N, CA, C and O atoms as a MOPAC input file, in Angstrom:
PM7 MOZYME 1SCF
protein

 N     -4.16800 1    41.06400 1   122.39800 1
 C     -5.34600 1    40.27300 1   122.70900 1
 C     -6.57900 1    40.98300 1   122.19000 1
 O     -6.67000 1    42.20900 1   122.25300 1
 N     -7.49500 1    40.24400 1   121.69500 1
 C     -8.71800 1    40.81300 1   121.13600 1
 C     -9.83200 1    40.81100 1   122.17800 1
 O     -9.84700 1    39.98000 1   123.08500 1
 N    -10.74600 1    41.73600 1   122.03900 1
 C    -11.88400 1    41.82300 1   122.95800 1
 C    -13.03700 1    40.94000 1   122.50600 1
 O    -14.00000 1    40.74400 1   123.24800 1
 N    -12.94400 1    40.41000 1   121.30100 1
 C    -14.00900 1    39.55500 1   120.78000 1
 C    -13.83300 1    38.15500 1   121.36600 1
 O    -12.77500 1    37.54400 1   121.21300 1
 N    -14.86900 1    37.64700 1   122.03600 1
 C    -14.73700 1    36.30700 1   122.61100 1
 C    -14.64500 1    35.24500 1   121.51300 1
 O    -15.33100 1    35.30900 1   120.49300 1
 N    -13.79300 1    34.28900 1   121.75700 1
 C    -13.61600 1    33.19900 1   120.80000 1
 C    -14.55900 1    32.07100 1   121.17500 1
 O    -14.67000 1    31.69400 1   122.34100 1
 N    -15.22500 1    31.54800 1   120.18100 1
 C    -16.15500 1    30.44100 1   120.39200 1
 C    -15.39500 1    29.12200 1   120.38000 1
 O    -14.59200 1    28.86500 1   119.48400 1
 N    -15.65400 1    28.29500 1   121.37500 1
 C    -15.03900 1    26.97900 1   121.41900 1
 C    -15.40200 1    26.17400 1   120.17400 1
 O    -14.58000 1    25.41600 1   119.66000 1
 N    -16.62200 1    26.33800 1   119.69400 1
 C    -17.06900 1    25.61600 1   118.50000 1
 C    -16.16200 1    25.89700 1   117.30400 1
 O    -15.94900 1    25.01600 1   116.47100 1
 N    -15.63200 1    27.10300 1   117.21200 1
 C    -14.76300 1    27.43900 1   116.07900 1
 C    -13.39000 1    26.77900 1   116.19600 1
 O    -12.66600 1    26.68500 1   115.20500 1
 N    -13.03000 1    26.33000 1   117.37400 1
 C    -11.72800 1    25.70200 1   117.59600 1
 C    -11.77200 1    24.18100 1   117.48700 1
 O    -10.74300 1    23.54000 1   117.27000 1
 N    -12.94800 1    23.61400 1   117.63700 1
 C    -13.07900 1    22.15500 1   117.65000 1
 C    -12.93800 1    21.56900 1   116.25400 1
 O    -13.32400 1    22.18800 1   115.26200 1
 N    -12.37900 1    20.36300 1   116.19400 1
 C    -12.26300 1    19.63700 1   114.93800 1
 C    -12.89000 1    18.25900 1   115.13800 1
 O    -12.66200 1    17.62800 1   116.17000 1
 N    -13.67300 1    17.78200 1   114.17600 1
 C    -14.37600 1    16.51100 1   114.37700 1
 C    -13.47800 1    15.27400 1   114.29600 1
 O    -13.83700 1    14.21400 1   114.80900 1
 N    -12.31700 1    15.40400 1   113.65700 1
 C    -11.44200 1    14.22900 1   113.54300 1
 C    -10.01100 1    14.67300 1   113.27200 1
 O     -9.75000 1    15.79800 1   112.84600 1
 N     -9.08900 1    13.73700 1   113.53700 1
 C     -7.67600 1    13.98100 1   113.25500 1
 C     -7.00300 1    12.62500 1   113.08700 1
 O     -7.21500 1    11.71900 1   113.89200 1
 N     -6.18900 1    12.48500 1   112.03800 1
 C     -5.50300 1    11.23000 1   111.76600 1
 C     -4.01700 1    11.36300 1   112.09900 1
 O     -3.35900 1    12.33400 1   111.72600 1
 N     -3.50800 1    10.35000 1   112.81800 1
 C     -2.08100 1    10.30100 1   113.14200 1
 C     -1.56400 1     8.88700 1   112.87800 1
 O     -2.33200 1     7.92500 1   112.89800 1
 N     -0.27100 1     8.77000 1   112.63300 1
 C      0.37600 1     7.46700 1   112.44600 1
 C      0.94500 1     7.03900 1   113.79300 1
 O      1.70900 1     7.77500 1   114.41800 1
 N      0.56300 1     5.83600 1   114.23500 1
 C      0.99600 1     5.33200 1   115.54500 1
 C      1.57600 1     3.93200 1   115.36400 1
 O      1.00700 1     3.09700 1   114.66200 1
 N      2.71300 1     3.69100 1   116.00700 1
 C      3.35700 1     2.37400 1   115.94700 1
 C      2.55400 1     1.36600 1   116.75200 1
 O      2.16800 1     1.62400 1   117.89200 1
 N      2.30800 1     0.20500 1   116.13400 1
 C      1.64000 1    -0.88200 1   116.85100 1
 C      2.67800 1    -1.51500 1   117.76800 1
 O      3.74200 1    -1.91800 1   117.29800 1
 N      2.39600 1    -1.61200 1   119.05800 1
 C      3.40800 1    -2.07600 1   120.01400 1
 C      3.85200 1    -3.52300 1   119.77000 1
 O      3.03900 1    -4.42100 1   119.55000 1
 N      5.17100 1    -3.70900 1   119.81800 1
 C      5.73600 1    -5.04500 1   119.71500 1
 C      6.00800 1    -5.52600 1   118.29700 1
 O      6.52200 1    -6.62800 1   118.10600 1
 N      5.67000 1    -4.71600 1   117.30300 1
 C      5.85200 1    -5.12000 1   115.91400 1
 C      6.63400 1    -4.02800 1   115.18300 1
 O      6.06200 1    -3.03800 1   114.72700 1
 N      7.93800 1    -4.22100 1   115.08100 1
 C      8.83500 1    -3.22900 1   114.49700 1
 C      8.40800 1    -2.85400 1   113.07100 1
 O      8.25600 1    -3.71800 1   112.20700 1
 N      8.22100 1    -1.55900 1   112.84900 1
 C      7.89000 1    -1.05800 1   111.52300 1
 C      6.41200 1    -1.09200 1   111.17100 1
 O      6.02500 1    -0.59200 1   110.11500 1
 N      5.57800 1    -1.66900 1   112.02700 1
 C      4.13600 1    -1.72200 1   111.75700 1
 C      3.50600 1    -0.45800 1   112.32600 1
 O      3.39800 1    -0.28200 1   113.54000 1
 N      3.09500 1     0.41500 1   111.41200 1
 C      2.55000 1     1.72100 1   111.75700 1
 C      1.12400 1     1.82100 1   111.21200 1
 O      0.86500 1     1.49500 1   110.05400 1
 N      0.21300 1     2.27200 1   112.05900 1
 C     -1.20300 1     2.34200 1   111.70000 1
 C     -1.65300 1     3.80100 1   111.68500 1
 O     -1.38400 1     4.55200 1   112.62400 1
 N     -2.33600 1     4.19500 1   110.61500 1
 C     -2.92300 1     5.53300 1   110.52900 1
 C     -4.30700 1     5.46900 1   111.15800 1
 O     -5.23300 1     4.87300 1   110.60700 1
 N     -4.42800 1     6.09700 1   112.32600 1
 C     -5.67100 1     6.03900 1   113.10000 1
 C     -6.27900 1     7.42300 1   113.17300 1
 O     -5.58500 1     8.42100 1   113.36200 1
 N     -7.59000 1     7.45800 1   113.02000 1
 C     -8.32700 1     8.71700 1   113.03700 1
 C     -9.10300 1     8.84200 1   114.34600 1
 O     -9.91300 1     7.97900 1   114.68600 1
 N     -8.84700 1     9.91800 1   115.06800 1
 C     -9.61900 1    10.22400 1   116.27100 1
 C    -10.96300 1    10.78900 1   115.83700 1
 O    -11.03500 1    11.65100 1   114.96200 1
 N    -12.00800 1    10.29900 1   116.45100 1
 C    -13.34000 1    10.83500 1   116.17600 1
 C    -13.88700 1    11.47800 1   117.43000 1
 O    -13.84600 1    10.89000 1   118.51100 1
 N    -14.39600 1    12.67800 1   117.28600 1
 C    -15.03300 1    13.35400 1   118.41600 1
 C    -16.25500 1    12.55300 1   118.84900 1
 O    -16.80900 1    11.77800 1   118.06800 1
 N    -16.66200 1    12.74300 1   120.07600 1
 C    -17.79600 1    12.00500 1   120.63500 1
 C    -19.03200 1    12.13600 1   119.74500 1
 O    -19.75300 1    11.16400 1   119.52100 1
 N    -19.26300 1    13.32700 1   119.25000 1
 C    -20.41700 1    13.57200 1   118.38200 1
 C    -20.35800 1    12.71200 1   117.12200 1
 O    -21.38300 1    12.20600 1   116.66500 1
 N    -19.15800 1    12.54800 1   116.56000 1
 C    -18.99400 1    11.72400 1   115.36300 1
 C    -19.25200 1    10.24600 1   115.67000 1
 O    -19.86300 1     9.53500 1   114.87300 1
 N    -18.78000 1     9.79400 1   116.83500 1
 C    -19.01800 1     8.40400 1   117.23700 1
 C    -20.51000 1     8.13600 1   117.44900 1
 O    -21.01300 1     7.07000 1   117.09600 1
 N    -21.20200 1     9.10600 1   118.02200 1
 C    -22.64900 1     8.95900 1   118.22900 1
 C    -23.37100 1     8.86900 1   116.88400 1
 O    -24.26700 1     8.04200 1   116.71600 1
 N    -22.98900 1     9.70600 1   115.93700 1
 C    -23.58700 1     9.65200 1   114.59200 1
 C    -23.34300 1     8.28900 1   113.95100 1
 O    -24.23700 1     7.70400 1   113.33800 1
 N    -22.11800 1     7.79700 1   114.10300 1
 C    -21.74800 1     6.50200 1   113.53600 1
 C    -22.61000 1     5.39800 1   114.14800 1
 O    -23.12300 1     4.53400 1   113.43700 1
 N    -22.76000 1     5.43400 1   115.45500 1
 C    -23.56300 1     4.42500 1   116.15300 1
 C    -25.02300 1     4.48500 1   115.69300 1
 O    -25.64900 1     3.45100 1   115.46000 1
 N    -25.55700 1     5.69800 1   115.56500 1
 C    -26.96000 1     5.85400 1   115.14700 1
 C    -27.19400 1     5.27500 1   113.75900 1
 O    -28.26800 1     4.74300 1   113.47800 1
 N    -26.18800 1     5.37800 1   112.88600 1
 C    -26.31000 1     4.80700 1   111.53600 1
 C    -26.44300 1     3.29100 1   111.58300 1
 O    -26.92100 1     2.67300 1   110.63100 1
 N    -26.01900 1     2.69500 1   112.69100 1
 C    -25.96800 1     1.23300 1   112.78800 1
 C    -27.06600 1     0.65600 1   113.68300 1
 O    -27.04100 1    -0.52800 1   114.01800 1
 N    -28.02500 1     1.49600 1   114.06500 1
 C    -29.14700 1     1.03000 1   114.88700 1
 C    -30.23500 1     0.51600 1   113.95500 1
 O    -30.59100 1     1.15800 1   112.96700 1
 N    -30.75000 1    -0.65600 1   114.29800 1
 C    -31.87900 1    -1.17300 1   113.53700 1
 C    -33.05300 1    -1.34900 1   114.50700 1
 O    -32.86500 1    -1.62700 1   115.69100 1
 N    -34.23700 1    -1.18400 1   113.98500 1
 C    -35.43000 1    -1.29500 1   114.80700 1
 C    -36.13600 1    -2.60300 1   114.49100 1
 O    -36.40800 1    -2.92500 1   113.33500 1
 N    -36.42300 1    -3.34200 1   115.55000 1
 C    -37.17400 1    -4.58700 1   115.42700 1
 C    -38.47100 1    -4.42900 1   116.20200 1
 O    -38.59200 1    -3.57300 1   117.07800 1
 N    -39.42400 1    -5.25900 1   115.86600 1
 C    -40.71000 1    -5.22300 1   116.54000 1
 C    -40.75900 1    -6.35200 1   117.56100 1
 O    -40.58900 1    -7.52100 1   117.21400 1
 N    -40.99200 1    -5.99700 1   118.82100 1
 C    -41.10800 1    -7.00200 1   119.87800 1
 C    -42.53500 1    -7.52500 1   119.87400 1
 O    -43.47900 1    -6.78700 1   120.15900 1
 N    -42.68300 1    -8.80100 1   119.54900 1
 C    -44.01600 1    -9.40000 1   119.41600 1
 C    -44.73900 1    -9.51100 1   120.75900 1
 O    -45.96900 1    -9.48600 1   120.80800 1
 N    -43.97700 1    -9.63200 1   121.84300 1
 C    -44.59100 1    -9.75700 1   123.16800 1
 C    -45.14200 1    -8.43100 1   123.67600 1
 O    -46.27300 1    -8.36000 1   124.15800 1
 N    -44.33800 1    -7.38900 1   123.56500 1
 C    -44.75400 1    -6.08400 1   124.10800 1
 C    -45.41400 1    -5.19200 1   123.06000 1
 O    -45.98100 1    -4.15100 1   123.39300 1
 N    -45.34000 1    -5.59900 1   121.80200 1
 C    -45.87700 1    -4.80500 1   120.68800 1
 C    -45.25700 1    -3.41000 1   120.64100 1
 O    -45.92000 1    -2.42200 1   120.32800 1
 N    -43.96100 1    -3.36400 1   120.96300 1
 C    -43.21500 1    -2.11300 1   120.96000 1
 C    -41.99200 1    -2.26200 1   120.05700 1
 O    -41.44200 1    -3.35500 1   119.92400 1
 N    -41.57600 1    -1.17400 1   119.44500 1
 C    -40.34400 1    -1.24600 1   118.65700 1
 C    -39.12800 1    -1.32600 1   119.58900 1
 O    -39.09100 1    -0.68400 1   120.63800 1
 N    -38.15100 1    -2.11700 1   119.18900 1
 C    -36.90200 1    -2.25000 1   119.93600 1
 C    -35.74700 1    -1.81800 1   119.04300 1
 O    -35.64300 1    -2.24100 1   117.89200 1
 N    -34.88600 1    -0.97300 1   119.58800 1
 C    -33.70300 1    -0.56700 1   118.83700 1
 C    -32.52700 1    -1.42500 1   119.29600 1
 O    -32.32400 1    -1.63600 1   120.49100 1
 N    -31.76500 1    -1.91000 1   118.33400 1
 C    -30.55300 1    -2.64400 1   118.69300 1
 C    -29.45000 1    -2.32500 1   117.70400 1
 O    -29.69200 1    -2.01000 1   116.53900 1
 N    -28.22900 1    -2.41700 1   118.21000 1
 C    -27.05700 1    -2.12100 1   117.39300 1
 C    -26.75900 1    -3.30400 1   116.47800 1
 O    -26.67600 1    -4.44700 1   116.92800 1
 N    -26.59900 1    -3.01700 1   115.20100 1
 C    -26.18000 1    -4.02900 1   114.23100 1
 C    -24.65300 1    -4.11300 1   114.33300 1
 O    -23.93600 1    -3.30100 1   113.74700 1
 N    -24.17000 1    -5.10300 1   115.08200 1
 C    -22.73300 1    -5.21500 1   115.36900 1
 C    -21.87900 1    -5.31400 1   114.10800 1
 O    -20.81900 1    -4.69400 1   114.02500 1
 N    -22.33200 1    -6.08500 1   113.13600 1
 C    -21.54900 1    -6.24000 1   111.90800 1
 C    -21.44700 1    -4.92300 1   111.14400 1
 O    -20.37200 1    -4.55400 1   110.67300 1
 N    -22.56000 1    -4.22300 1   111.02500 1
 C    -22.55200 1    -2.93500 1   110.32800 1
 C    -21.69300 1    -1.92300 1   111.08300 1
 O    -20.96400 1    -1.13900 1   110.47600 1
 N    -21.78900 1    -1.94900 1   112.43500 1
 C    -20.99400 1    -1.02400 1   113.23800 1
 C    -19.50500 1    -1.28000 1   113.03000 1
 O    -18.73200 1    -0.33200 1   112.89100 1
 N    -19.09200 1    -2.54600 1   113.00500 1
 C    -17.68800 1    -2.86800 1   112.80300 1
 C    -17.19500 1    -2.31900 1   111.46700 1
 O    -16.10600 1    -1.75100 1   111.39000 1
 N    -17.99200 1    -2.48800 1   110.42400 1
 C    -17.63000 1    -1.98100 1   109.09900 1
 C    -17.50300 1    -0.45600 1   109.12400 1
 O    -16.50700 1     0.09500 1   108.65700 1
 N    -18.50500 1     0.21400 1   109.66400 1
 C    -18.50700 1     1.68600 1   109.69300 1
 C    -17.41500 1     2.23500 1   110.60800 1
 O    -16.76300 1     3.22400 1   110.27400 1
 N    -17.21500 1     1.59600 1   111.75600 1
 C    -16.18700 1     2.02700 1   112.70500 1
 C    -14.80000 1     1.87500 1   112.08200 1
 O    -13.96800 1     2.77800 1   112.17100 1
 N    -14.56200 1     0.73400 1   111.45600 1
 C    -13.27600 1     0.48100 1   110.81300 1
 C    -13.01300 1     1.51200 1   109.72300 1
 O    -11.90800 1     2.04300 1   109.61200 1
 N    -14.04300 1     1.79200 1   108.91800 1
 C    -13.92000 1     2.78300 1   107.84500 1
 C    -13.59300 1     4.16300 1   108.41900 1
 O    -12.83000 1     4.92500 1   107.82400 1
 N    -14.17100 1     4.47500 1   109.56500 1
 C    -13.99500 1     5.80000 1   110.15700 1
 C    -12.64900 1     5.97500 1   110.85800 1
 O    -12.07600 1     7.06400 1   110.81000 1
 N    -12.13000 1     4.92800 1   111.51000 1
 C    -10.93800 1     5.11300 1   112.32600 1
 C     -9.64800 1     4.58300 1   111.72400 1
 O     -8.57500 1     5.08800 1   112.05300 1
 N     -9.71500 1     3.58100 1   110.85500 1
 C     -8.49200 1     3.06000 1   110.23400 1
 C     -8.33200 1     3.64800 1   108.83600 1
 O     -9.14500 1     3.39700 1   107.94700 1
 N     -7.27700 1     4.42900 1   108.65600 1
 C     -7.06500 1     5.11500 1   107.38700 1
 C     -5.91600 1     4.52700 1   106.57200 1
 O     -5.69500 1     4.92700 1   105.42900 1
 N     -5.18900 1     3.58500 1   107.15400 1
 C     -4.08900 1     2.95600 1   106.43600 1
 C     -3.11700 1     2.31200 1   107.39800 1
 O     -3.22600 1     2.46400 1   108.61500 1
 N     -2.15900 1     1.58500 1   106.83000 1
 C     -1.05400 1     1.03900 1   107.62300 1
 C      0.09800 1     0.75400 1   106.69500 1
 O     -0.05500 1     0.68300 1   105.47600 1
 N      1.25400 1     0.59200 1   107.30100 1
 C      2.42100 1     0.13200 1   106.56700 1
 C      3.22100 1    -0.74800 1   107.51200 1
 O      3.20800 1    -0.55100 1   108.72700 1
 N      3.91700 1    -1.72200 1   106.93900 1
 C      4.77900 1    -2.58000 1   107.72900 1
 C      4.09700 1    -3.77100 1   108.38200 1
 O      4.67400 1    -4.39300 1   109.27300 1
 N      2.86500 1    -4.10600 1   107.95500 1
 C      2.18900 1    -5.28500 1   108.51200 1
 C      2.69800 1    -6.52000 1   107.77300 1
 O      2.16500 1    -6.91400 1   106.73600 1
 N      3.74100 1    -7.11200 1   108.33700 1
 C      4.37100 1    -8.27800 1   107.70400 1
 C      3.52200 1    -9.51700 1   107.94000 1
 O      2.79600 1    -9.62400 1   108.92900 1
 N      3.63500 1   -10.44900 1   107.00000 1
 C      2.86700 1   -11.68900 1   107.11800 1
 C      3.22200 1   -12.44500 1   108.39800 1
 O      2.36200 1   -13.10700 1   108.98000 1
 N      4.46900 1   -12.35600 1   108.84100 1
 C      4.84300 1   -13.05300 1   110.08100 1
 C      4.15300 1   -12.42600 1   111.28700 1
 O      3.90300 1   -13.11800 1   112.27500 1
 N      3.84100 1   -11.13800 1   111.23200 1
 C      3.08700 1   -10.50200 1   112.31500 1
 C      1.65300 1   -11.03800 1   112.34100 1
 O      1.06600 1   -11.23600 1   113.40500 1
 N      1.11000 1   -11.26700 1   111.15100 1
 C     -0.25900 1   -11.79800 1   111.07800 1
 C     -0.35800 1   -13.14100 1   111.79000 1
 O     -1.36400 1   -13.44200 1   112.43300 1
 N      0.70600 1   -13.95100 1   111.66700 1
 C      0.70100 1   -15.26500 1   112.31700 1
 C      0.61200 1   -15.15400 1   113.84000 1
 O      0.18400 1   -16.09600 1   114.50700 1
 N      1.01200 1   -14.01700 1   114.38500 1
 C      0.93700 1   -13.80500 1   115.83300 1
 C     -0.39500 1   -13.16900 1   116.23800 1
 O     -0.80400 1   -13.26300 1   117.39600 1
 N     -1.05400 1   -12.53600 1   115.30500 1
 C     -2.29900 1   -11.83300 1   115.61400 1
 C     -3.55100 1   -12.68900 1   115.42800 1
 O     -4.53700 1   -12.51500 1   116.14400 1
 N     -3.51000 1   -13.61200 1   114.46800 1
 C     -4.66900 1   -14.45100 1   114.19800 1
 C     -4.22500 1   -15.71000 1   113.46300 1
 O     -3.07000 1   -15.81800 1   113.05000 1
 N     -5.11800 1   -16.63700 1   113.30300 1
 C     -4.79800 1   -17.89600 1   112.63700 1
 C     -4.81800 1   -17.68700 1   111.11500 1
 O     -5.86600 1   -17.45300 1   110.51400 1
 N     -3.62800 1   -17.78000 1   110.52000 1
 C     -3.49500 1   -17.62000 1   109.07200 1
 C     -2.54700 1   -18.68600 1   108.53600 1
 O     -1.74900 1   -19.25800 1   109.27800 1
 N     -2.65000 1   -18.93900 1   107.24900 1
 C     -1.72600 1   -19.83300 1   106.56400 1
 C     -1.08000 1   -19.01400 1   105.45600 1
 O     -1.68200 1   -18.77800 1   104.40900 1
 N      0.16100 1   -18.58100 1   105.70200 1
 C      0.80700 1   -17.73200 1   104.69600 1
 C      1.47000 1   -18.56100 1   103.59700 1
 O      1.94500 1   -18.01000 1   102.60400 1
 N      1.50400 1   -19.88800 1   103.77500 1
 C      1.97400 1   -20.79100 1   102.72100 1
 C      3.28700 1   -20.38200 1   102.10000 1
 O      4.31600 1   -20.31700 1   102.77200 1
 N      3.24000 1   -20.10500 1   100.80200 1
 C      4.43700 1   -19.79300 1   100.02300 1
 C      4.86700 1   -18.32300 1   100.13600 1
 O      5.91500 1   -17.94500 1    99.61200 1
 N      4.08100 1   -17.51100 1   100.80400 1
 C      4.40900 1   -16.09000 1   100.92100 1
 C      5.64300 1   -15.89000 1   101.78800 1
 O      5.87800 1   -16.64900 1   102.72800 1
 N      6.41700 1   -14.88700 1   101.47900 1
 C      7.57800 1   -14.55100 1   102.29600 1
 C      7.08900 1   -13.89600 1   103.59100 1
 O      6.29400 1   -12.95800 1   103.54100 1
 N      7.55600 1   -14.38000 1   104.75100 1
 C      7.11300 1   -13.83000 1   106.03400 1
 C      7.40900 1   -12.34400 1   106.19900 1
 O      6.74700 1   -11.67000 1   106.98700 1
 N      8.39200 1   -11.82200 1   105.46900 1
 C      8.73900 1   -10.40700 1   105.59500 1
 C      8.04500 1    -9.51700 1   104.56700 1
 O      8.21900 1    -8.29800 1   104.59300 1
 N      7.26500 1   -10.10500 1   103.66700 1
 C      6.45100 1    -9.28400 1   102.76600 1
 C      5.30200 1    -8.69400 1   103.57700 1
 O      4.98800 1    -9.17400 1   104.66600 1
 N      4.68000 1    -7.64800 1   103.03600 1
 C      3.65600 1    -6.92500 1   103.79000 1
 C      2.26600 1    -7.10700 1   103.19300 1
 O      2.08600 1    -7.16500 1   101.97700 1
 N      1.29100 1    -7.19500 1   104.09300 1
 C     -0.10900 1    -7.21300 1   103.69700 1
 C     -0.52700 1    -5.77600 1   103.41300 1
 O     -0.40900 1    -4.91800 1   104.28800 1
 N     -1.01500 1    -5.49900 1   102.19900 1
 C     -1.41100 1    -4.11700 1   101.89000 1
 C     -2.68100 1    -3.71900 1   102.64700 1
 O     -3.51200 1    -4.56200 1   102.98800 1
 N     -2.80800 1    -2.43300 1   102.89700 1
 C     -4.02700 1    -1.92500 1   103.53000 1
 C     -5.13600 1    -1.85500 1   102.49200 1
 O     -4.98200 1    -1.23600 1   101.43900 1
 N     -6.23600 1    -2.48600 1   102.79800 1
 C     -7.48400 1    -2.31400 1   102.04500 1
 C     -8.58300 1    -2.27300 1   103.09500 1
 O     -8.38100 1    -2.70900 1   104.22800 1
 N     -9.72500 1    -1.75800 1   102.72800 1
 C    -10.84200 1    -1.71600 1   103.66600 1
 C    -11.21000 1    -3.13300 1   104.11100 1
 O    -11.47200 1    -3.37200 1   105.29000 1
 N    -11.22800 1    -4.06200 1   103.16600 1
 C    -11.57500 1    -5.44700 1   103.49900 1
 C    -10.55100 1    -6.06000 1   104.45900 1
 O    -10.93100 1    -6.72600 1   105.42200 1
 N     -9.24800 1    -5.83900 1   104.20300 1
 C     -8.21800 1    -6.36600 1   105.10300 1
 C     -8.36100 1    -5.76700 1   106.50200 1
 O     -8.21600 1    -6.46800 1   107.50400 1
 N     -8.64300 1    -4.47600 1   106.55800 1
 C     -8.80900 1    -3.80200 1   107.85400 1
 C    -10.00000 1    -4.38100 1   108.61900 1
 O     -9.90000 1    -4.64600 1   109.81700 1
 N    -11.12200 1    -4.57600 1   107.93200 1
 C    -12.30900 1    -5.13700 1   108.58200 1
 C    -12.05000 1    -6.54900 1   109.08900 1
 O    -12.44200 1    -6.89000 1   110.20500 1
 N    -11.38800 1    -7.37700 1   108.27300 1
 C    -11.09200 1    -8.74800 1   108.68600 1
 C    -10.13800 1    -8.78300 1   109.87900 1
 O    -10.28900 1    -9.61400 1   110.77500 1
 N     -9.17200 1    -7.89400 1   109.88800 1
 C     -8.23900 1    -7.83400 1   111.01300 1
 C     -8.96800 1    -7.38200 1   112.28100 1
 O     -8.75200 1    -7.94700 1   113.35300 1
 N     -9.81700 1    -6.38200 1   112.16700 1
 C    -10.58200 1    -5.90600 1   113.33300 1
 C    -11.52000 1    -6.99700 1   113.84900 1
 O    -11.69500 1    -7.14800 1   115.05800 1
 N    -12.11100 1    -7.74400 1   112.94900 1
 C    -13.08900 1    -8.76700 1   113.32800 1
 C    -12.42400 1   -10.00500 1   113.94200 1
 O    -13.00000 1   -10.63800 1   114.82700 1
 N    -11.23000 1   -10.34900 1   113.48600 1
 C    -10.62000 1   -11.62500 1   113.85800 1
 C     -9.39600 1   -11.54300 1   114.75800 1
 O     -9.00000 1   -12.55500 1   115.33600 1
 N     -8.79300 1   -10.38700 1   114.89200 1
 C     -7.59800 1   -10.23700 1   115.73200 1
 C     -7.95400 1    -9.39900 1   116.95600 1
 O     -7.93100 1    -8.16900 1   116.90900 1
 N     -8.28100 1   -10.07500 1   118.03800 1
 C     -8.73200 1    -9.39800 1   119.24800 1
 C     -7.71100 1    -8.38300 1   119.75600 1
 O     -8.08800 1    -7.28100 1   120.15600 1
 N     -6.43300 1    -8.73400 1   119.74700 1
 C     -5.40000 1    -7.81700 1   120.23400 1
 C     -5.36000 1    -6.53200 1   119.40300 1
 O     -5.17800 1    -5.44400 1   119.95000 1
 N     -5.52900 1    -6.65700 1   118.09500 1
 C     -5.52500 1    -5.48200 1   117.21700 1
 C     -6.76400 1    -4.63000 1   117.46400 1
 O     -6.65400 1    -3.41200 1   117.60400 1
 N     -7.93300 1    -5.24500 1   117.51900 1
 C     -9.18800 1    -4.54000 1   117.76500 1
 C     -9.13000 1    -3.78700 1   119.09100 1
 O     -9.51200 1    -2.61900 1   119.16500 1
 N     -8.65300 1    -4.45800 1   120.13500 1
 C     -8.55700 1    -3.83300 1   121.45600 1
 C     -7.60700 1    -2.64100 1   121.42300 1
 O     -7.91200 1    -1.58000 1   121.96900 1
 N     -6.45300 1    -2.82000 1   120.77900 1
 C     -5.48300 1    -1.72800 1   120.69700 1
 C     -6.05100 1    -0.53400 1   119.94300 1
 O     -5.89400 1     0.60400 1   120.38300 1
 N     -6.71300 1    -0.77800 1   118.80600 1
 C     -7.30000 1     0.31500 1   118.02300 1
 C     -8.32500 1     1.07100 1   118.87900 1
 O     -8.30400 1     2.30100 1   118.93700 1
 N     -9.21400 1     0.33700 1   119.53600 1
 C    -10.25900 1     0.96400 1   120.34200 1
 C     -9.66200 1     1.78200 1   121.49000 1
 O    -10.10800 1     2.89900 1   121.75400 1
 N     -8.65900 1     1.23100 1   122.16700 1
 C     -8.01600 1     1.96800 1   123.25700 1
 C     -7.26200 1     3.18900 1   122.73600 1
 O     -7.27500 1     4.24600 1   123.36700 1
 N     -6.61000 1     3.04300 1   121.59200 1
 C     -5.84200 1     4.14200 1   121.01100 1
 C     -6.75500 1     5.28100 1   120.58600 1
 O     -6.45600 1     6.44900 1   120.83300 1
 N     -7.87300 1     4.93800 1   119.94300 1
 C     -8.83500 1     5.95600 1   119.50500 1
 C     -9.43500 1     6.67700 1   120.70900 1
 O     -9.72200 1     7.87300 1   120.64600 1
 N     -9.62100 1     5.94500 1   121.80200 1
 C    -10.23600 1     6.52900 1   122.99100 1
 C     -9.30800 1     7.38800 1   123.82300 1
 O     -9.76600 1     8.06000 1   124.74800 1
 N     -8.02000 1     7.38900 1   123.52600 1
 C     -7.04700 1     8.16900 1   124.30900 1
 C     -6.68900 1     9.44000 1   123.54000 1
 O     -5.88300 1     9.40600 1   122.61000 1
 N     -7.28500 1    10.54100 1   123.93100 1
 C     -7.10700 1    11.82500 1   123.25000 1
 C     -5.63500 1    12.24100 1   123.15000 1
 O     -5.23500 1    12.88900 1   122.18200 1
 N     -4.83800 1    11.86900 1   124.14800 1
 C     -3.43100 1    12.26100 1   124.14100 1
 C     -2.68500 1    11.74800 1   122.90600 1
 O     -1.69800 1    12.34900 1   122.48300 1
 N     -3.15300 1    10.64100 1   122.33100 1
 C     -2.51300 1    10.11800 1   121.11700 1
 C     -2.63000 1    11.08900 1   119.94900 1
 O     -1.86800 1    10.99300 1   118.98700 1
 N     -3.56400 1    12.01100 1   120.02200 1
 C     -3.84800 1    12.90200 1   118.90500 1
 C     -3.50200 1    14.37000 1   119.18500 1
 O     -3.59100 1    15.21300 1   118.29300 1
 N     -3.10800 1    14.66700 1   120.42300 1
 C     -2.82600 1    16.04900 1   120.77900 1
 C     -1.35700 1    16.36800 1   120.83100 1
 O     -0.97500 1    17.53800 1   120.86900 1
 N     -0.51200 1    15.33100 1   120.83300 1
 C      0.92700 1    15.56200 1   120.91700 1
 C      1.38500 1    15.91600 1   122.31600 1
 O      2.49200 1    16.42500 1   122.49000 1
 N      0.55200 1    15.65600 1   123.32800 1
 C      0.88700 1    15.98900 1   124.71100 1
 C      1.41300 1    14.81200 1   125.51000 1
 O      1.44000 1    14.86600 1   126.74000 1
 N      1.82800 1    13.75900 1   124.84200 1
 C      2.34800 1    12.58000 1   125.57800 1
 C      3.76700 1    12.79900 1   125.96700 1
 O      4.37800 1    11.93000 1   126.58900 1

């Protein structure tokens, strides 16, 4: 053992990405990045816009929800595999037409944003998963 005290700051990491199975969908695995509280605060601050309140003549800060969704998705979703078109039919309203139900939707930033914006079950799961530190520590 060393006599030099170890700084907690030197042990902390701002993020960590792990692959987690999406419940109820065999083979659908999502690469999710845990963000430390400080990183989430920075992300939120990037999405604050200031408006002028004409009644009080004071500036008002408000969260730009659309920008936050884009930035949050970019920060926490790093990829996926196994998202079959038939799974999409259960998550949101889609018309897969001539596509094979067992083919997979590739991960792109745009696909991730659209899924987060339109599939409530997916958005809720991602948010809950990111908020549970145990998913990233291996202590489950």
